VEXDREN-2710 file (C-alpha; in Angstrom, 1 decimal):
% VEXDREN-2710
k/r/px/py/pz
1/MET/-19.1/0.3/44.3
2/PRO/-17.1/-1.9/46.0
3/GLY/-15.6/-4.2/44.2
4/SER/-15.6/-3.2/41.1
5/THR/-12.2/-2.3/41.0
6/GLY/-11.2/-5.7/41.7
7/ARG/-13.9/-6.5/38.6
8/THR/-12.3/-4.1/36.0
9/ARG/-8.7/-5.8/36.9
10/THR/-10.2/-9.5/36.6
11/ALA/-11.3/-8.8/32.8
12/GLU/-8.8/-6.1/31.5
13/ALA/-6.6/-8.7/33.2
14/GLY/-7.9/-11.4/31.1
15/LYS/-8.5/-9.5/28.2
16/THR/-4.5/-9.4/28.2
17/ALA/-3.5/-12.9/29.0
18/ARG/-6.4/-13.9/26.0
19/ARG/-4.1/-11.5/23.5
20/ASP/-0.7/-12.9/25.0
21/GLN/-1.9/-15.9/23.8
22/ASP/-2.9/-15.2/20.9
23/SER/0.2/-13.3/20.1
24/ASN/2.5/-14.5/16.8
25/SER/6.0/-13.6/15.8
26/TYR/6.0/-10.8/12.9
27/VAL/9.1/-11.5/10.6
28/TYR/10.6/-8.6/8.3
29/GLY/13.9/-9.8/7.5
30/VAL/16.9/-11.5/9.1
31/VAL/19.9/-9.3/9.8
32/PRO/24.1/-10.2/11.2
33/ALA/23.7/-11.1/15.1
34/ASP/25.7/-8.0/16.4
35/VAL/23.5/-5.4/15.2
36/GLU/21.7/-3.0/17.9
37/LEU/18.3/-1.6/17.9
38/ASP/16.8/1.5/17.8
39/PRO/14.8/1.4/20.6
40/GLU/11.9/3.6/18.4
41/ALA/11.8/1.5/16.0
42/ARG/7.7/0.5/15.1
43/GLY/6.8/-2.3/12.7
44/VAL/3.7/-3.3/11.8
45/GLY/0.2/-3.6/13.4
46/ASP/-2.5/-0.9/15.5
47/PRO/-0.2/0.3/17.8
48/PRO/3.0/-0.4/15.8
49/GLY/4.5/-3.2/17.3
50/ARG/7.8/-2.7/19.0
51/ILE/11.0/-4.5/17.2
52/SER/13.0/-6.9/19.4
53/LEU/15.8/-9.2/17.9
54/ILE/15.6/-13.3/17.9
55/ARG/19.0/-14.8/17.9
56/HIS/20.5/-17.7/16.9
57/GLY/24.4/-18.5/15.6
58/GLU/25.5/-15.7/14.0
59/ILE/22.0/-14.4/12.9
60/ALA/19.7/-12.7/14.2
61/ALA/15.2/-12.2/13.3
62/LEU/13.9/-8.5/13.8
63/VAL/10.4/-9.5/14.8
64/SER/7.2/-7.1/16.2
65/ASP/4.7/-9.5/18.1
66/ILE/1.2/-9.3/17.0
67/VAL/-2.2/-10.3/17.1
68/LEU/-4.5/-11.3/14.5
69/ASP/-7.4/-10.2/14.9
70/ARG/-7.5/-8.7/11.7
71/PRO/-6.3/-8.9/8.4
72/LEU/-2.9/-7.6/7.3
73/GLY/-2.6/-6.1/4.0
74/ARG/-3.7/-2.4/5.0
75/PRO/-1.3/0.3/3.4
76/ASP/0.2/1.3/6.5
77/ASP/1.2/-2.6/7.3
78/LEU/2.6/-1.8/4.0
79/LEU/5.0/0.8/4.4
80/ALA/5.8/0.1/7.8
81/HIS/7.5/-3.5/6.7
82/GLN/8.9/-1.5/4.4
83/ARG/10.3/1.2/6.1
84/LEU/12.0/-1.1/8.8
85/LEU/13.4/-2.9/6.5
86/ASP/14.6/0.1/4.3
87/ALA/15.8/1.8/7.7
88/THR/17.7/-1.2/8.6
89/ALA/19.6/-1.4/5.1
90/ALA/21.0/1.5/5.2
91/GLU/23.1/1.2/8.1
92/VAL/24.1/-2.9/8.5
93/PRO/22.6/-5.6/5.9
94/VAL/19.7/-7.9/5.6
95/LEU/17.0/-9.9/4.1
96/PRO/13.7/-9.2/3.5
97/PHE/11.4/-11.4/4.0
98/ARG/8.2/-11.0/2.1
99/PHE/5.8/-9.0/3.9
100/GLY/3.3/-10.9/5.4
101/ALA/5.9/-13.5/6.9
102/VAL/4.2/-14.9/10.7
103/VAL/5.4/-17.4/13.1
104/ALA/3.5/-18.7/15.8
105/ASN/6.4/-17.1/18.8
106/PRO/10.0/-16.6/19.3
107/GLU/10.7/-20.2/19.5
108/ALA/9.6/-21.4/16.3
109/VAL/11.5/-18.1/14.8
110/VAL/14.5/-20.3/15.8
111/GLU/13.2/-23.7/15.2
112/GLU/11.6/-23.3/11.3
113/LEU/13.5/-20.4/10.2
114/LEU/16.9/-19.2/11.9
115/GLY/17.9/-22.7/13.0
116/PRO/17.1/-25.1/9.5
117/ASN/18.6/-22.0/7.5
118/HIS/21.3/-20.9/9.2
119/ASP/24.5/-21.3/7.1
120/ASP/22.8/-19.8/4.4
121/PHE/21.5/-16.7/5.9
122/LEU/25.0/-15.8/7.0
123/ALA/26.1/-16.4/3.8
124/ALA/23.8/-14.0/2.4
125/LEU/24.4/-12.0/4.5
126/LYS/28.0/-11.5/3.7
127/GLU/27.5/-10.8/0.7
128/LEU/25.7/-8.3/1.2
129/GLU/28.4/-6.7/3.3
130/GLY/28.8/-3.0/2.1
131/ARG/26.2/-3.2/-1.2
132/VAL/22.6/-1.7/-1.2
133/GLU/19.7/-1.4/-3.6
134/TYR/19.4/1.6/-5.2
135/VAL/15.9/2.5/-7.9
136/VAL/15.9/4.2/-10.8
137/LYS/12.9/5.6/-12.6
138/GLY/12.7/6.9/-15.4
139/ARG/9.5/8.7/-16.5
140/TYR/8.6/10.1/-20.2
141/VAL/7.7/13.6/-21.1
142/GLU/4.5/13.0/-22.5
143/ARG/4.1/15.1/-24.6
144/VAL/7.9/15.1/-26.3
145/VAL/7.7/11.4/-26.5
146/ILE/4.6/11.3/-28.7
147/GLY/6.3/14.8/-30.2
148/GLU/8.9/11.2/-31.5
149/VAL/6.7/9.4/-32.0
150/LEU/4.8/11.0/-34.6
151/ALA/8.3/12.6/-36.0
152/GLU/9.0/8.8/-36.8
153/ASP/6.1/7.0/-38.0
154/ARG/4.2/8.5/-40.9
155/GLU/1.0/6.9/-40.7
156/ALA/0.9/7.8/-37.2
157/ALA/0.8/10.9/-37.7
158/ARG/-1.4/10.7/-40.7
159/LEU/-3.6/9.3/-38.7
160/ARG/-3.5/12.0/-35.7
161/GLU/-4.5/14.6/-38.7
162/GLU/-7.5/12.5/-39.6
163/ILE/-8.9/13.1/-36.3
164/ARG/-7.9/16.9/-35.6
165/GLY/-11.1/18.9/-35.0
166/ARG/-13.6/16.1/-34.8
167/PRO/-15.6/14.3/-33.4
168/GLU/-15.3/11.4/-31.6
169/ASP/-17.3/9.2/-32.2
170/ALA/-16.2/9.6/-36.5
171/THR/-12.7/8.9/-35.6
172/TRP/-13.2/5.9/-32.8
173/ASP/-11.5/3.2/-35.1
174/ALA/-8.4/5.7/-35.8
175/ARG/-8.3/6.5/-32.2
176/ILE/-7.8/3.3/-32.0
177/GLN/-5.8/2.5/-34.0
178/LEU/-3.9/5.8/-33.3
179/GLY/-3.4/4.6/-29.4
180/GLN/-2.0/1.1/-30.2
181/MET/0.8/2.6/-32.9
182/ILE/1.5/4.9/-30.2
183/GLY/2.1/2.6/-27.1
184/GLU/3.9/0.0/-29.2
185/ALA/6.5/3.0/-30.1
186/VAL/7.0/3.7/-26.6
187/ALA/7.4/0.3/-25.7
188/ALA/10.1/-0.1/-28.4
189/LYS/12.1/3.4/-26.8
190/ARG/11.5/2.2/-23.4
191/ASP/12.9/-0.8/-24.7
192/ALA/16.1/0.6/-26.0
193/ASP/16.3/3.1/-23.4
194/THR/16.4/1.1/-20.0
195/ALA/18.7/-1.0/-22.3
196/ALA/21.5/2.0/-22.6
197/LEU/20.7/2.7/-18.8
198/VAL/21.7/-0.9/-18.0
199/ASP/24.5/-1.2/-20.5
200/ALA/25.6/2.2/-18.8
201/LEU/24.9/1.5/-15.2
202/ALA/26.2/-2.5/-15.1
203/PRO/30.4/-1.9/-14.8
204/THR/29.5/0.5/-11.7
205/CYS/26.9/-2.5/-9.3
206/VAL/27.4/-5.6/-8.3
207/GLY/24.2/-6.6/-10.1
208/VAL/21.2/-5.6/-12.0
209/VAL/17.8/-6.1/-12.9
210/VAL/15.3/-5.1/-15.0
211/ARG/11.3/-4.4/-12.9
212/GLU/7.8/-4.3/-15.3
213/PRO/7.1/-0.6/-15.4
214/THR/4.5/0.6/-13.4
215/HIS/3.5/3.3/-16.1
216/GLU/2.4/3.5/-20.1
217/GLN/4.6/6.6/-20.1
218/ASP/7.3/4.0/-18.3
219/ALA/11.0/4.1/-19.8
220/ALA/13.1/2.6/-17.3
221/HIS/12.5/0.7/-14.4
222/VAL/15.9/-0.8/-13.1
223/ALA/17.4/-1.9/-9.6
224/VAL/20.5/-2.0/-8.9
225/LEU/23.0/-3.0/-6.5
226/VAL/25.7/-0.7/-5.4
227/ASP/29.1/-1.3/-3.8
228/THR/28.9/1.9/-1.2
229/ASP/32.2/2.7/-1.8
230/ARG/31.6/3.0/-5.6
231/ARG/28.2/5.0/-4.8
232/ALA/29.8/8.5/-5.8
233/GLU/31.0/6.1/-9.4
234/PHE/27.6/4.9/-9.4
235/GLU/25.5/7.9/-9.1
236/LYS/28.0/10.4/-12.3
237/VAL/27.0/8.3/-14.4
238/LEU/23.1/8.9/-13.7
239/ASP/23.4/11.8/-13.7
240/GLU/25.5/11.6/-17.2
241/PHE/22.1/10.5/-18.5
242/GLY/20.4/12.5/-16.6
243/GLU/21.6/15.7/-18.3
244/ARG/21.5/13.6/-21.8
245/TRP/18.0/13.3/-21.3
246/ALA/16.7/16.3/-19.8
247/GLY/13.3/17.6/-21.0
248/ARG/13.1/13.8/-22.5
249/ILE/12.7/11.6/-19.2
250/ASP/12.1/13.2/-15.9
251/LEU/14.8/10.1/-13.3
252/ARG/14.3/9.1/-10.4
253/LEU/17.0/7.6/-7.1
254/LEU/15.2/5.7/-4.3
255/GLY/17.1/4.2/-2.0
256/PRO/18.9/3.3/0.1
257/LEU/16.6/-0.1/-0.1
258/ALA/16.8/-3.0/1.6
259/PRO/17.7/-5.4/-1.4
260/TYR/14.3/-6.7/-2.4
261/ASP/15.4/-7.3/-5.6
262/PHE/18.4/-9.9/-5.2
263/VAL/18.0/-11.9/-2.2
264/MET/15.0/-14.1/-1.6
265/ALA/15.1/-15.7/2.3
266/PRO/14.4/-19.0/2.0
267/GLY/11.1/-20.5/2.4
268/GLN/9.9/-17.4/1.3
269/GLY/9.5/-17.4/-2.0
270/GLY/6.4/-18.0/-4.4
END
């Protein structure tokens, strides 16, 4: 129909203008101003936002435009946030911001974040130069650690024999008591094994942070900040623990990661 194309284009232009007007700047973190971006880098949103840099002095913010037409917080958004920061940390120092940091526009990024915190951000980035975070996770082999508990605790072993082959409803109290005893014993082993791992790794690291367990069978959950030129030394110690704990604890090394456990951008605490 004559004129319909014009009306459609006008409507689309109006929609685009409203989206531009309503868009905000999502901030992932801060990097040195002289970094080069991967043109294919993408972040949060649907479709994923194109990453850009907002520079101020010797630092820059990693940002993407975002239209807040839906709440942030989908698993895909969180993964996109982490993937971008971790990929950046593998190449250059980065100060990660918490997930969900949104400001009004690029001017506000400079006025509210980069300008007031320029010197603090720059000093932190210099401290992180040549360093990356890794996470070490250890998970007990369940049958092995329970076997250790029963071998070391006569009362636990007695309860195990008491309930063996008997109906659950007839041994409910004993099962609860045994479960509590095993849980406490595994927690004590976790403390001891984590302490041994930390003591061994600490001389090879800039910093060590013990994280809370994420599973009842966790043997260790430790974040470390490592100088890249000492990575081989760090991994050698970890390999030795892997051999020592073989068949008892499964060890995993995650990273390199953004230094979530060792820096917190000003204004991002909570």
